[in-house]
C-alpha positions in Angstrom: 51.9 17.6 5.2 50.9 14.0 4.4 49.6 13.4 7.9 47.6 16.7 7.7 46.1 15.7 4.4 45.1 12.3 5.7 43.4 13.8 8.8 41.6 16.6 6.9 40.5 14.6 3.8 37.5 12.8 5.5 36.2 16.1 6.8 36.4 17.8 3.4 34.6 14.9 1.8 31.8 15.0 4.4 31.4 18.8 3.9 31.3 18.5 0.2 28.7 15.7 0.3 26.6 17.7 2.8 26.5 20.7 0.5 25.3 18.4 -2.4 22.6 17.0 -0.2 21.3 20.5 0.7 21.2 21.4 -3.0 18.6 18.7 -3.8 15.6 20.9 -4.1 12.0 19.7 -4.1 10.7 16.2 -4.3 8.1 15.2 -6.9 5.3 13.0 -5.5 3.4 12.6 -8.8 4.7 9.0 -9.1 3.5 8.3 -5.5 0.0 9.3 -6.4 0.0 7.1 -9.5 1.2 4.2 -7.4 -1.5 4.8 -4.8 -4.1 4.8 -7.5 -2.7 1.4 -8.7 -3.0 0.1 -5.1 -6.6 1.4 -5.0 -7.4 -0.5 -8.2 -5.8 -3.6 -6.8 -7.9 -3.3 -3.6 -11.1 -3.0 -5.6 -10.3 -6.1 -7.6 -9.1 -8.0 -4.6 -12.2 -7.1 -2.7 -14.5 -8.1 -5.5 -12.7 -11.5 -5.8 -12.8 -12.1 -2.0 -16.5 -11.2 -1.9 -17.4 -13.4 -4.9 -15.4 -16.3 -3.5 -17.0 -16.0 -0.1 -20.5 -15.9 -1.7 -19.7 -19.0 -3.9 -18.3 -20.9 -0.9 -21.3 -20.0 1.2 -23.8 -20.8 -1.6 -22.3 -24.3 -2.1 -22.4 -25.0 1.6 -26.0 -23.9 1.8 -27.1 -25.9 -1.2 -25.6 -29.0 0.4 -27.7 -28.3 3.6 -24.8 -27.4 5.9 -25.8 -23.9 6.9 -23.5 -23.8 9.8 -20.5 -24.4 7.5 -21.6 -21.5 5.3 -21.1 -18.8 8.1 -17.3 -18.4 7.4 -18.1 -17.9 3.7 -20.6 -15.2 4.6 -18.1 -13.4 6.8 -15.5 -13.7 4.0 -18.0 -12.1 1.7 -18.6 -9.3 4.2 -14.8 -8.8 4.6 -14.4 -8.6 0.8 -17.2 -6.0 0.6 -15.3 -4.0 3.3 -12.1 -4.1 1.3 -14.0 -3.2 -1.8 -15.8 -0.3 -0.1 -13.1 1.1 2.2 -9.9 0.1 0.3 -9.2 3.6 -1.1 -9.8 5.2 2.3 -7.4 2.7 4.0 -4.7 3.4 1.4 -5.2 7.2 1.7 -5.0 7.1 5.5 -1.9 4.9 5.5 0.1 6.9 3.0 -1.3 10.4 3.3 -1.6 10.5 -0.5 -4.8 11.7 -2.2 -6.4 8.8 -4.0 -9.0 9.8 -6.6 -12.2 7.7 -6.6 
């Protein structure tokens, strides 16, 4: 009887846990939408900081007469504007969550 109990116990445990897993029900994604809206806000602020930093960097280089050194700053400002403009779309496409704008 002891051998039978030791051999059947893991199977009974697995079956009982499987029935609990099936009784889970629905999943609430309201927190995920809130998190995605937070990421969208972060993308907007990050894009604005990157854009402003690139413009300041490029402006300082141009005022010193080194126009060739200002080109990376201008591309950085362009990248920041892209993050600012398309950030919510990127987050929505990566996660599948609806992000309100």
